[in-house]
N, C-alpha and C positions, 0 to 999 in steps of 0.2 A: 503493499499500499504505499502511496506516494501522497504527502500532503504539500500543495503548494499554494501559497499566498500571493495573489498579484502584487501586493504592495510590499511583500518582503523581499529581501535579496537572497533568501536561502530556501532550501528545498528539504523537508524532513522525509525520511524514508523509514518506515515501521515494517518489520517483517516478523511474523510469528515463528518462534522456535519450536521444532518438534521437541517432543517428550524427552528422547535420547540425548539430545544435545545439552550440554552444561550451559549455565548462564555466563556471559562474559564479564559480568561485573560481579566481583565477589565482595564478601564483607570486608576482607582485609583492605581492598581498594577503598572502599567507604570510609573506613576507619582512617585511612592516610589522609584522604581529602578532609576529614573533619580535623585531624591534628594540625594539618597545614593551615587550616582555618584559624587556629588558635595561636599561632606564630605571630609575633609582632611585625608590623611593616617596616620596611627600612626608614621611613620617616620617623617612626615612634622610636626606633633604636637610635637614630642619630640625634633626635632631640633629646631624648633622656640622657645620652652620653654628653652631650654639650652641656645640659643644665648640671648634671651630677659633677661634671669636670670643673665647671664654673664655680659652682658651690664649693666644691673643695679647694679650688684655687684661693678664692677669697677668704675661706676660713682658715687656710694655712698662712696666708698674708698677715692676719691678725693675731692668730695664735698658732703656732708652729705644730703643737701637739694634735691639732684637729685634723691633721692631714691622715692620721690613723683611721678615725672613724669614717672618714670620708672615702679612703680607699676601701673600708669594709662595705660601706654602701654600695661602692661600684662592684666590688665583687659580689655582693648579694643579688643585685640587679642583674648582672651579667649572668649568674647561676640560674636565676628563677626564669629569666627569659630565653636563654639559650641552652638550658641544661636538657632539653629534649634532643638536642644534636648529639648528645654523648650516648644516648640509649641505642644499644646495639641493634634493636629491631626497628625503632621508629627513626633514628638518626638518618640512616642511608635513604630511606624513603622521603624525608624531608629535603635531603640534599638533592636527591633526583628531580623532586618536584619543584623546589625553589631555585635551584642552581647552585653552583659553587661560588658565583658571585655574591650571593646573599650571605653565605658564610664569611666569605673575606670581607664584604663590609661591615658585617656584625663584629668580627674581631678587630676592625680598624677603628670602629666606633668605641670599643672598649679600651683599646690603647689610647686612643685620644684622650677619653676621660682620665686615665691613670696619668697620662703625661701631663695634662692639665693641672692635677692634683699636685703632682711633684714640682711643677714649675713654681708653684706657691711657696715653696721652700727656698727657692732662689733668695738670696739676701737683697734687700733693697738699696739702690744706689743712693749714694750721699752726694750732694753737690759741692 
């Protein structure tokens, strides 16, 4: 059966499967799509990394010891948002669906947050 809408730019084809033919979409594929939907977008990752990095930077500028809690917050945020990538069953599926570029940018965003926090420790220049 073919459904065609004269106003749409696509054609939908529906075919009935014989009873002996297994379904093409499995529960595992559905779960992978659900898990990928729970991963944060790159905009959210970069925004959170910049926000945490700048907060750590200014906190370390005023009180040097505040770099430790700031780095702990960065580590906690990285673990909660990107921890699924380390799961041996789910991680490869997310990497395959989102691409290696997603993982590289997520790692770069975490590195930026750490670098900003550590830059707050640099001594202030005196004129």
